[in-house]
matplotlib code that plots the C-alpha trace (Angstrom):
import matplotlib.pyplot as plt

x = [-20.3, -17.4, -19.1, -19.5, -15.8, -14.7, -17.0, -15.6, -12.0, -12.6, -14.3, -11.4, -8.8, -10.7, -11.1, -7.4, -6.5, -8.7, -7.3, -3.8, -4.7, -6.2, -3.2, -0.9, -3.2, -3.1, 0.7, 1.0, -1.3, 0.5, 3.8, 2.5, 1.1, 4.5, 5.9, 3.1, 1.2, -2.5, -5.5, -8.3, -7.3, -8.8, -6.9, -3.6, -4.0, -4.8, -1.8, 0.4, -0.7, -0.2, 3.3, 4.1, 2.4, 4.7, 7.7, 6.6, 6.7, 9.6, 12.4, 13.4, 11.3, 11.3, 11.1, 9.7, 9.7, 6.5, 7.8, 8.5, 5.0, 3.4, 5.4, 4.5, 0.8, 0.9, 2.8, 0.3, -2.7, -1.2, 0.0, -3.5, -4.7, -2.4, 0.7, 4.1, 6.6, 8.7, 5.6, 4.8, 8.4, 7.9, 4.5, 6.0, 8.9, 6.5, 4.2, 7.1, 8.3, 4.9, 3.2, 6.0, 9.2, 12.0, 10.6, 12.2]
y = [15.3, 12.9, 10.6, 13.5, 14.4, 10.8, 10.6, 13.9, 12.8, 9.5, 11.2, 13.6, 10.8, 8.8, 11.7, 12.6, 9.0, 9.0, 12.4, 11.0, 7.9, 10.0, 12.2, 9.1, 7.6, 10.9, 11.1, 7.5, 7.9, 11.1, 9.4, 6.5, 9.0, 10.7, 7.4, 6.8, 4.2, 4.7, 2.5, 2.0, 4.0, 1.5, -1.4, 0.5, 1.5, -2.1, -3.4, -0.8, -2.0, -5.6, -4.7, -3.4, -6.4, -8.7, -7.1, -8.8, -12.3, -14.6, -14.5, -18.2, -21.2, -24.5, -23.7, -20.2, -18.1, -16.6, -13.2, -14.4, -15.9, -12.7, -10.7, -13.2, -12.9, -9.1, -9.1, -11.5, -9.5, -6.2, -7.7, -9.1, -5.5, -4.4, -3.3, -4.2, -5.9, -2.7, -0.8, -3.4, -3.0, 0.8, 0.5, -1.7, 0.7, 3.7, 1.9, 1.0, 4.7, 6.1, 3.5, 1.7, 3.8, 2.2, -1.3, -2.1]
z = [30.3, 30.5, 27.9, 25.5, 25.8, 25.2, 22.2, 20.8, 21.4, 19.7, 16.7, 16.4, 16.6, 14.0, 11.6, 11.8, 11.0, 8.0, 6.8, 7.2, 5.3, 2.5, 2.4, 2.1, -0.6, -2.5, -2.2, -3.4, -6.4, -7.4, -7.2, -9.4, -11.9, -12.1, -13.2, -15.8, -13.7, -13.7, -12.9, -10.5, -7.4, -5.0, -6.7, -6.8, -3.1, -2.2, -4.1, -2.3, 1.1, 0.0, -1.0, 2.4, 4.0, 1.9, 3.6, 6.8, 5.2, 5.7, 3.2, 3.6, 2.7, 1.0, -2.7, -2.7, 0.4, 1.8, 0.7, -2.8, -3.0, -1.9, -4.5, -7.2, -6.3, -6.3, -9.6, -11.2, -10.2, -11.4, -14.7, -15.2, -14.9, -17.8, -15.9, -17.3, -14.9, -14.7, -13.7, -11.0, -9.6, -9.6, -7.9, -5.2, -4.7, -4.5, -2.1, 0.2, 0.0, 1.0, 3.1, 4.9, 4.8, 6.7, 6.2, 2.9]

ax = plt.figure().add_subplot(projection="3d")
ax.plot(x, y, z, "-o")
ax.set_aspect("equal")
plt.show()
């Protein structure tokens, strides 16, 4: 009986986490669309998470900082997909707003 309760609780916790992630992804994609930014949803979501991860990188380095390198990498990937630099900046802002508020 205890095992069944633990399994049910775990399943509930996992499903609520997925629902939350889907809700954040939907919010993020809608925000991007409101700014005229469209593309493959998986790639946009991945870039959004990469943008938040970049905020954890160091801002000081010899030459270019780890943060600067991460931003350049994200920018290059998105521009290769057809986004303009202003759209990339907006995407990163929207990602930080939705996925990692308070970090930026």
